[in-house]
C-alpha positions in Angstrom: 4.3 -5.7 3.9 5.4 -2.1 3.9 2.7 -0.9 1.5 0.1 -2.2 3.9 0.8 0.4 6.5 0.5 3.4 4.1 2.4 5.5 1.6 6.1 6.0 2.0 7.1 9.4 3.4 10.7 10.5 3.4 11.8 13.3 5.7 14.9 15.2 4.7 16.8 17.5 7.0 19.5 19.8 5.6 22.0 21.2 8.0 24.2 24.0 6.6 27.1 25.9 8.1 27.1 29.3 6.4 30.5 30.0 8.0 32.9 31.7 8.2 34.2 29.2 10.9 33.9 25.4 11.2 32.0 23.7 14.0 33.7 21.1 16.2 32.4 17.7 17.4 30.4 18.8 20.4 28.6 21.7 19.0 25.9 20.3 16.5 23.2 17.9 17.5 19.9 17.4 15.6 17.4 16.2 18.1 14.0 15.1 16.7 10.9 13.9 18.7 9.7 11.3 16.2 5.9 10.6 16.6 5.5 6.9 15.7 2.1 6.1 17.1 -1.1 7.6 18.3 -1.4 7.3 22.1 -4.2 5.0 23.2 -6.9 6.8 25.2 -5.7 5.4 28.6 -2.4 7.3 28.3 -3.7 10.4 26.5 -2.4 13.4 28.4 -0.3 11.0 30.5 2.0 12.7 33.0 1.2 16.4 32.9 1.1 16.9 29.1 4.4 15.1 28.2 4.0 12.4 25.5 5.8 9.1 25.8 9.3 9.1 24.4 10.9 5.8 23.4 14.7 5.5 23.7 15.2 8.7 25.7 16.8 6.8 28.6 18.3 3.3 29.2 15.9 0.6 30.2 12.7 2.3 28.8 9.9 -0.2 28.1 9.2 -1.1 24.5 5.9 0.9 24.2 5.4 -0.3 20.7 4.7 -3.8 22.0 3.2 -3.0 25.3 0.3 -0.8 24.1 0.0 -0.6 20.4 -1.9 2.3 18.8 -2.3 3.4 15.2 1.0 4.1 13.4 1.8 7.7 12.5 5.4 7.7 11.1 6.6 4.1 10.9 10.4 4.1 10.9 11.2 1.6 8.1 15.0 2.0 8.1 17.9 3.7 9.8 18.7 7.3 9.1 20.8 7.9 6.0 23.5 10.5 6.3 25.2 12.3 3.3 28.2 12.5 3.3 28.2 9.1 5.1 30.8 9.9 7.8 29.5 13.4 8.5 27.1 12.4 11.3 26.0 9.5 13.5 22.4 9.1 14.4 21.3 7.4 17.6 17.9 5.8 18.3 16.4 2.7 19.9 17.2 0.0 17.3 14.1 -2.0 18.3 12.0 0.8 16.7 13.5 0.4 13.2 11.0 -1.7 11.2 9.5 -2.6 14.6 6.9 -4.9 13.0 9.4 -6.7 10.8 7.7 -5.7 7.6 9.2 -6.4 4.3 9.1 -4.5 1.1 7.5 -6.0 -2.0 9.5 -8.4 -4.1 10.2 -7.8 -7.7 7.6 -10.5 -8.6 5.0 -8.9 -6.4 5.7 -5.5 -8.1 5.3 -7.1 -11.6 2.0 -8.8 -10.5 0.7 -5.5 -9.1 1.6 -3.6 -12.3 -0.1 -6.2 -14.4 -3.2 -5.9 -12.3 -3.2 -2.1 -12.6 -2.8 -2.5 -16.4 -5.9 -4.7 -16.5 -7.8 -2.3 -14.3 -6.8 0.6 -16.6 -8.2 -1.3 -19.6 -11.5 -1.9 -17.7 -11.6 1.7 -16.7 -11.2 2.9 -20.3 -14.3 1.0 -21.4 -17.3 3.3 -22.2 -19.6 3.7 -19.2 -22.7 5.5 -18.2 -22.4 8.7 -16.3 -24.8 10.0 -13.7 -25.9 13.6 -13.8 -24.4 15.7 -11.1 -26.8 16.6 -8.3 -27.6 20.3 -8.2 -28.6 22.2 -5.0 -31.3 24.9 -4.9 -28.7 27.7 -5.6 -27.6 26.0 -8.8 -24.2 25.0 -7.4 -22.9 21.4 -7.7 -22.8 19.5 -4.4 -19.3 19.2 -3.0 -18.2 16.9 -0.2 -17.9 18.6 3.2 -14.5 19.1 4.6 -13.4 19.1 8.3 -13.9 22.4 9.9 -11.2 23.9 12.1 -13.3 22.9 15.1 -12.9 19.2 14.1 -9.1 19.4 13.7 -7.0 17.7 16.3 -3.3 18.6 17.0 -1.2 15.5 17.4 2.3 15.9 18.7 4.9 14.7 21.3 4.2 17.4 23.8 0.4 17.2 24.2 0.6 13.4 24.8 -1.5 12.5 21.8 1.5 10.8 20.1 4.0 8.2 21.3 7.4 9.4 20.4 11.0 8.3 20.3 14.0 10.5 20.2 16.3 10.6 17.2 19.6 12.2 18.0 22.1 12.9 15.2 25.5 14.2 16.2 27.2 16.1 13.4 31.0 15.8 13.2 33.3 18.7 12.1 30.9 20.8 10.0 33.2 23.1 8.1 32.3 26.5 6.7 30.0 26.3 3.7 29.5 22.6 4.1 26.2 20.7 4.3 24.9 17.5 5.8 21.7 15.8 4.7 19.9 13.3 6.9 17.0 11.3 5.5 
């Protein structure tokens, strides 16, 4: 099910023509390298720093099946364009809901809400509290966070992410008009 892979994230791209002239068919393309998976160690760094890109050329292997890694941005549905005929987005259709996951049914949502309600009632019962640990300096202990040295940059260029290309062609964007792609 969709909730099993993580929280839903919606990316919204606003394309505006502040004018004064309109833009014709061949002049506006939104091209996005969409990082869908972490690269497994055996292809990390790959071919001189370029990450794998799914759907960039015809006949490319289905990397989502060949060497699965951890999902980054799972593409659950096609891009939605507003207004509907303002743009056309192209991507490898095999990558849309690649695992064939389904959303929760109404019954499953009701059952989950009932379970949350019961858990909320249990949580509201009186309970014992532990005293907070105090360090020598008198400050409360706080969990350690990752330092900058522990941070890792993951993107399509450094080969740490497997990516597909999402290409949206915007048709006839007139002056002072907008297109929204989600």
